[in-house]
N, C-alpha and C positions, 0 to 999 in steps of 0.2 A: 673400338674407335670408329668403326664405320657407322654404327648406331648413333654415336654422338654427332657426326656430320649430318646424318639423316634427320635427326631431331632438330638441328640448328637450321637445316635448309627449310624444313617444314614450318618452323617457327618464323622464319623471315617471310616465307610466303604468306602465312597467316597474318603477320604484321602489315604486309602490303594490302591484303584483302580488306582489312578492317582498320585502315589507318587512322580515321578520325577517332574511333573508340580507343585504339591503342595509345594515341597521342594523349587523349584524356586520361587514361590509366597512368601514363608515365608522369603527367603533370601533377595528378593527384598524389602519387607516391612522392614525387619531388617536393611538393609543398608539405606533406606530412613529415618527411625526414628532415627538411630544412627547419620546421618548427621544433621537432624533437631536438636537433642539434643546437638551435639557439637557446632553447630552455635549458639544455645541459650546460651551455657556456655561461649563461645568465646565473644559473644556480651555483656553478663553482665560483663565480666572481662574488656573488653575494656571501657565500660561505667564507670566502677569503676576507671579505670586509668584516663579517661577524666575528671571525676569529681574531682579526686585528683589534676590533673594539674590545673583545673579551679579554685580550691580553693586557689592555690598558685599564681594565676594571679593577679599582681598589677603593678602599674605604678611607675617607679623610675625616678625623675627629678634631675639630677646631677647639683650641684651648684658651680659656680666659686669660687676659693680661694679668701679670702678677702671680701667677700660679707657682707654688713652691716646686722645685726640682724633684723632691722626694715624692710629691703626689703624682707628678707626670711618670716617674719611673715605676710607681706602684701600678698605675693603670697599664703601662706598656707591658709589665711582666705578666699581669693578668691576661692581657690579650695574647701574648705569646703562648700561653698555656692552652689556648683553644686548638682543638684538633685540626680545624679546617683553615687555620692561619699559617701562611708560609713564611712571612717576615713582618717585623714591625720597626718603622724607623721614625725619627723625630726631626721636625723642621722648624727652626727657630724663626722669630719675626724678621730677623735681619736676612735669613736665607729666603724666606718667602718673598721679601721685598726685592732681593736680588733677582729671583727667578721671574718676577713680575717685570722688572726693569729689562731683563733680557728678552722677554717675550714681547715687549713694546719697543724693541730697538729701532723699528721703522716708524714709530710715532712717539719720539721722545717728549713732546710737548705734554702728553698725557701724564708721564711721570713728573714733569716740572710742576704740574698743578697740584701735586702733593705738598709742595712747599716745605720739603724737608721732613713732612710727618710720615709716620708708618702706620696706616690704619689696618694693615693685614695681621691677623692672629697667627700664633704659633699653631702647629698641628702635629698630630700623630698619624702616620700614613700606614695602612694595614693592607699587605698583599695577601692574596688567597691562593690556596693550592688549586682550587676549582672555582672559576668565576661564578658559576651558577649558585654557589652558596652564599653570595654576598648579602642576600636579604636576611638570611638566617643569622649570619654573623653580625650584621649591623643591628639586628634585634637584640642580640646577646649583649652588645656593647651599650646600646641604649638602656638596657635594663640594669646595667652595672652602676652601683652606688659610688664607685670610684671615678666614673666618667660623669655622672651627674654633679659631682662635687666640683669638677674643674671645667665643664663645659662653658663655652663663651656665651651660651644662651641658657642660663640655668633655669628659667621659667619653662622653657620648651627645649629640653636637651636634644631632641630629635632633629631640630633645626641646625644643630651643630655637627651632624652627620651628613657627609655628601658621598654619594657613589653613583655609578653610571648604569645601574641595573635597568632602569626604565628604557634607556636607549637600546640596550640589548634585547629587551623584551619586545620593543617596537619592532626591531629588525626581524626577530623570529616570527612575530605575527605577520609581517609583510611577506616574508618567505613562505610561510604556510599558505597564504592567500594566493600567492603567485603559483605555488605548487599545484594547489587545487584547480585554478583556472587553467594552467598549462596542461595538466592530465586531461581535463575535460576537452580542451581543444584538440589535443593530440588524439584522443580516443575518437572524436568526431571525424577527424581527417582520415584515420586508419580505416574506419568504418566506411567512409565515402570511397576510399581507394579500393577496398575489397569489393564494393559494388561495381566500381568500373572494371575490375579485373574479372569479377563474375560475368559481367555482360560481354567482355572481350572473349572470354573462353567459351561462352554460350554461342556467340556468333561464329567462332572458329569451329566449334563442333557441328553446327548447322551446315557450315560451308563444306565440311568434309564428311558429311554423314554417309554418302555413297561409299567413299573410300574406306570409311570405318567399318561399313557392313562387309565389304570384300575382305578386309583384314580378318574380321571374325570368322568368315568362312574358311579361309586358308589356315586358320588356327594360330594367328598372331597372339602373342601373349598380352595380358592386360598392361603390363609395363611398357611394352613397345607401343601399344596404341595411346597410352597416357603421355609417353615421352615428349612429343612435340609441344603439347599443351603446357606441361611443366616448363620446357625450354622457353617458350614464348612468355610465360609470366616471369621467369628468371631475367629474361632480356629487358622486360619492362622495369623490373625492379633495379637491375644493375644500372640501367640508363638513368632512372630517377635518382638513385643514390649518388651516382657520380655527378649529376647536375647539382644536387644539394651540397656535396663535398666541394665542388668548385665554387659555388657562391660563398660557402664558409671560409674557404681558403682565400678568396679575395677580401672578405671582411677582415680575417686574421692578418693579412698582409698590409691592409691600408686603414681600415676603421679602427682596428684595436690599438696601433701605435698612436693614432690621434687621440684616442680616448685615454691611453696611458699618460701622454703629455698634458692633456687637459686636466686630469685627475691625478697628478703626481703625488698627492698626499694619500691616495687610496690604493691598496693592493689590488688593482683590476687586471694585471697582467697574467697571462697563462702561457705555459711553455708550449713548444712545438710538440714534444712528446705527448702532452695532455690531448692536444688537437688530434694527433695521429690516432690516439685511442678512441676518441669520439668518432673520428672518420670510420674506423673499423666497426664500432658499434652500429653506425648508420647503415653500413653496407650489409652487415648481417641482419639487421632489422628490416631492411628493405626486401632481402631475400625471403625472410620469414613471412612478411605480409604477402608478397606475391605468391609464394608457394602454398600458403594456407588458403589464400583467396582461390587459387586455382584448383586446389583439392576439393574445396566446397563446391565449387561450380561443376567439377567433373562428377562429384557424388550425386549432384542433382539432375544433371543433363546427360551424363555418359553411363550407360549401363554395362560397365566392364569392370 
């Protein structure tokens, strides 16, 4: 325990000696960890949105007016036999109009313009076991002779198939770009943080070079000599991590609720437990950055 207090005291002395460099190191660690935390939160929110969109992905097959019930059942039975299909349901023209009327409850004048007519087609709705299979299942339906026979666009049956895979693909493409950009920015900030830590430890070693030489003469262990420098790096990391966590907690308490209210139709909320896990990861990541940077500096400048 006495060694711990010695390391802490020496680390604080080193902190005061190289205050400007130490502050630069802390700020860089803070920015690096804040970026990591924000990208983690953003990634989780985007994943929630993508999962929500995926859960709504289904294939809608629009049926021509006047189609015989037997032909509709024949196609439904065929689709039910597909291995990747979870469920198949049928929506009549009347049910489609009722759904449209309910969705337009805030603008009834749009429904009134129909003047009693029902231009909406009946449809077969296909739910999938795995949303990613939607393109393959849609292709199978489009190739079906039973579907071509009753599609409401007989000349181009593919126009009678509607599904949301393009939206999901675009979201995945966006998340991939954000992930690559985020990793590049975080890697750059971590590299800069290690440079600052390297310079801070180098200055600390130079400031204590006579003391280090005396320690060697009296037989001090390598661990005892390295201890204060590791402690100084740990202090920088902890302060930077706590600052990043504080900013993220402020955002969680104020910015996130505002976002949830503004985007009530999207699953952008995250639980406190999720943030606590992120905070723990940031603290550990900060210590790793600090200790690795310190170890690299001592390997270069401290011959023990």
